[in-house]
C-alpha positions in Angstrom: 12.7 25.8 4.0 14.4 28.2 2.8 16.2 31.1 4.0 13.9 34.2 2.4 10.8 32.2 3.5 12.4 31.9 7.0 12.7 35.8 7.2 9.1 36.2 6.0 7.4 33.3 8.4 9.4 35.3 11.7 8.2 38.7 10.2 4.7 36.8 10.5 5.2 35.7 14.0 4.5 38.3 16.4 0.6 38.5 15.6 0.2 34.8 15.0 -2.2 35.0 17.8 -4.5 36.3 16.0 -8.6 34.8 16.3 -8.9 33.7 13.0 -12.9 34.4 11.1 -14.5 31.1 10.5 -15.5 30.4 6.8 -17.8 27.9 5.5 -16.7 25.7 2.8 -18.4 22.7 0.7 -16.4 19.8 -0.5 -15.8 19.9 -4.2 -16.9 23.8 -4.0 -15.0 27.0 -3.9 -14.4 29.4 -0.9 -13.4 33.2 -1.1 -10.7 33.8 1.9 -11.1 37.7 2.1 -8.6 40.4 3.2 -9.1 43.7 2.0 -6.2 46.3 3.3 -7.4 49.5 4.9 -3.6 51.1 4.0 -2.9 52.9 1.1 -2.0 49.5 -1.3 -0.3 51.1 -4.0 2.7 50.9 -1.4 2.6 46.9 -0.8 5.7 45.1 -2.2 4.5 42.0 -1.9 1.8 39.4 -0.4 1.3 36.0 0.4 -1.2 33.5 2.0 0.5 30.7 3.9 -1.2 27.8 6.0 -0.4 28.5 9.5 2.1 26.0 11.2 3.4 25.1 8.1 5.4 26.5 5.4 2.7 25.5 2.9 2.4 28.9 0.8 -1.0 28.9 -1.1 -0.4 32.3 -3.3 2.5 34.3 -3.4 2.7 38.0 -5.2 5.7 40.7 -5.9 5.4 44.0 -7.1 8.6 42.9 -9.7 6.8 39.8 -10.8 8.9 37.2 -9.4 6.9 34.4 -7.9 7.6 31.6 -5.4 6.3 28.0 -5.7 3.3 27.3 -3.7 3.2 23.7 -2.4 1.9 21.1 -4.3 -1.7 21.1 -2.8 -2.5 24.0 -3.9 -1.1 24.3 -6.9 -3.7 25.2 -9.8 -6.5 25.5 -6.7 -5.9 28.7 -6.1 -6.7 32.3 -7.7 -6.1 35.8 -7.0 -7.6 39.0 -8.6 -5.0 41.0 -9.9 -6.8 43.9 -11.2 -8.1 44.5 -7.4 -4.7 44.5 -5.7 -4.4 48.0 -6.2 -7.9 48.9 -4.3 -6.1 46.8 -1.6 -8.5 43.9 -2.0 -5.7 40.7 -1.5 -8.1 38.1 -1.0 -8.0 34.8 -3.0 -10.2 31.6 -4.1 -9.3 28.2 -3.2 -11.3 25.5 -5.5 -11.8 22.1 -5.3 -12.2 21.6 -1.3 -11.9 18.9 0.0 -12.6 17.5 3.5 -8.3 17.7 3.9 -8.9 21.2 4.3 -11.1 21.3 7.1 -9.7 23.4 10.1 -7.0 24.8 7.9 -6.3 28.4 9.0 -5.0 30.7 6.6 -2.8 33.7 7.1 -2.2 36.7 4.8 1.1 38.3 5.3 1.7 42.1 3.5 5.4 44.0 3.1 5.0 47.0 2.2 8.0 49.4 0.3 8.2 51.9 3.6 8.9 49.1 5.9 10.5 45.6 5.8 8.4 44.4 8.6 4.8 42.8 8.7 2.3 45.8 8.4 -1.3 43.5 8.4 -2.3 39.9 8.1 -5.6 38.4 7.4 -6.4 35.0 9.5 -9.5 32.6 8.1 -10.1 29.2 9.2 -12.3 26.5 6.9 -15.6 24.4 8.4 -15.9 22.5 5.7 -19.0 20.3 5.5 -20.5 18.0 2.6 -24.3 16.6 2.3 -25.4 13.6 3.3 -27.3 11.8 0.4 -28.9 8.6 -0.8 -31.2 8.0 2.2 -32.7 4.6 2.7 -35.4 3.1 5.4 -36.0 -0.3 5.6 -37.9 -2.3 8.4 -36.8 -5.8 9.6 -40.7 -7.1 10.9 -39.1 -10.3 11.9 -36.4 -8.5 14.3 -39.1 -5.6 15.2 -36.3 -3.0 13.8 -35.6 -0.5 11.4 -32.5 0.4 9.7 -31.5 4.0 8.4 -28.1 4.4 6.1 -26.8 8.0 4.2 -23.9 8.3 2.5 -21.1 11.0 1.5 -21.6 13.5 4.1 -18.6 15.7 6.8 -18.6 15.9 9.3 -20.5 12.8 11.4 -23.9 13.5 11.3 -26.4 13.4 14.6 -29.1 10.4 14.3 -32.6 11.3 15.8 -35.3 8.8 15.3 -39.3 9.3 16.3 -42.1 7.0 15.8 -46.1 6.8 16.4 -47.1 4.4 18.6 -49.6 2.2 17.1 -51.9 2.4 19.8 -52.2 6.0 21.6 -51.0 7.7 17.9 -48.5 9.4 20.3 -45.4 10.7 18.4 -42.2 9.2 20.3 -38.5 10.2 20.2 -37.1 6.8 19.7 -34.1 6.4 22.2 -31.1 3.4 22.5 -30.3 3.7 18.2 -27.1 1.5 17.3 -25.6 3.6 15.4 -21.9 3.7 13.7 -20.3 5.4 10.7 -17.1 4.5 8.1 -15.6 7.1 6.6 -14.1 6.6 2.7 -10.4 5.5 2.6 -9.5 8.5 0.2 -12.9 11.1 0.1 -12.4 11.1 4.0 -16.9 11.3 3.6 -18.9 9.5 5.8 -21.4 6.6 5.8 -23.8 6.4 9.0 -25.7 3.6 9.5 -28.5 3.4 12.4 -30.5 1.2 13.6 -33.5 0.9 16.6 -36.8 -0.8 17.7 -40.0 -0.4 16.3 -42.0 -2.4 18.7 -45.6 -1.1 18.6 -45.0 1.4 16.6 -47.5 2.2 13.2 -44.9 4.4 11.6 -41.5 5.3 12.0 -39.0 8.1 10.6 -35.3 8.7 10.4 -33.4 12.3 10.7 -29.6 12.6 9.3 -28.6 16.2 10.2 -25.6 17.8 9.6 -24.5 19.9 12.9 -22.1 22.3 10.9 -24.1 23.1 7.5 -27.4 22.5 9.3 -29.1 20.8 6.7 -31.2 17.7 7.0 -32.8 14.8 5.3 -35.6 12.4 6.6 -37.4 9.6 5.9 -40.5 7.8 6.9 -42.5 4.5 6.6 -45.1 2.7 7.8 -44.9 -0.2 10.0 -47.3 -3.7 8.5 -47.1 -5.6 12.0 -45.5 -9.0 11.8 -47.7 -11.8 10.3 -50.3 -9.5 9.0 -49.4 -10.6 5.3 -49.7 -14.7 6.7 -52.6 -13.6 8.3 -54.4 -12.5 4.9 -53.4 -15.3 3.2 -54.9 -17.9 5.4 -58.3 -15.1 5.3 -58.1 -16.1 1.3 -57.5 -19.7 1.8 -60.2 -20.4 4.5 -62.6 -18.5 2.3 -61.9 -20.4 -0.9 -62.3 -23.5 0.8 -65.6 -22.2 2.9 -67.4 -21.0 -0.5 -66.0 -24.8 -2.3 -67.9 -26.7 0.1 -71.4 -24.3 0.0 -71.0 -25.2 -3.3 -70.6 -28.7 -3.0 -73.5 -28.7 -0.4 -75.9 -26.9 -2.9 -75.1 -29.3 -5.6 -75.7 -32.5 -3.2 -78.8 -30.6 -2.3 -80.0 -30.3 -6.5 -79.2 -34.1 -6.8 -80.9 -35.3 -4.0 -84.1 -33.3 -4.7 -84.0 -34.3 -8.6 -84.1 -37.9 -7.2 -86.4 -37.4 -5.1 -89.0 -36.0 -7.8 -88.3 -38.6 -10.0 -88.7 -41.3 -7.4 -92.6 -39.9 -6.8 -92.9 -40.6 -10.9 -95.0 -43.3 -11.2 -92.8 -46.3 -12.9 -92.3 -49.3 -12.6 -88.6 -48.8 -12.4 -87.3 -46.3 -9.9 -85.3 -43.3 -12.6 -82.0 -42.3 -12.0 -80.9 -38.9 -12.4 -80.5 -37.6 -16.0 -76.9 -37.6 -17.3 -78.5 -33.7 -18.1 -79.3 -33.4 -14.8 -75.9 -34.5 -13.3 -73.8 -32.2 -16.3 -76.3 -29.1 -15.3 -75.2 -29.5 -11.5 -71.3 -29.8 -12.8 -71.1 -27.4 -15.1 -72.5 -24.8 -12.6 -70.0 -25.7 -9.8 -67.1 -25.8 -12.2 -68.5 -22.3 -13.4 -68.5 -20.6 -9.6 -64.8 -22.2 -8.9 -63.3 -20.7 -11.8 -64.6 -17.1 -11.2 
């Protein structure tokens, strides 16, 4: 740290215990870090914004237009409003907010012509958040479980499960969910996966709640009872087999009736069912099968 930076830091030290103003910021967005001076700002000689507990300078202004190098992590991210300085507004805007900015405290230190000491300091602390997205809810009928996933959020969310009982219709708060979080190695945002039992439930709802931004997303799905599809398929198969057996029985009765009628006719030789009669029965049978 240079000697000039050390002197400035020491000048700020007596009021470092000031309670910071919390500011909400969104990942990828911008946030205004405010500071408005009630004094006659025409006497401002210099001011700068600094990240507390470090020597990282965000923004620096001097009446002589001398500048101080800003820290690399803030370079090209901070914007001052030069036309506002004369009215005492020395607020700055921090762009492209990242998870790494979360819980950082920034202070504005001001020097005036009339004194070498610090006259005023503004202090703000960032509370960064990111919305959770891509909510997916899946049901595993074999395990009687539901799994909910979401991505790209910050900080870690609260997972809430509810379900409707299939017998009473009562809406229940589900407990004992197994929840895990995974943080992206570079973006530092979180992905969440949560699994809960859905036994004896007609439907289930998964809700992902961001405790900082108060944002929430949810999804509901109806649960098919295990084996319902199989039972339905078996029922259809039984119906088809029963229809075929009925048709065979009808065809048998038809042929037998025709045979009896022919045998009852006066003739020296017993007559057999004509090929036309057999064809009519067969055609009737196969047409019904095709339908």
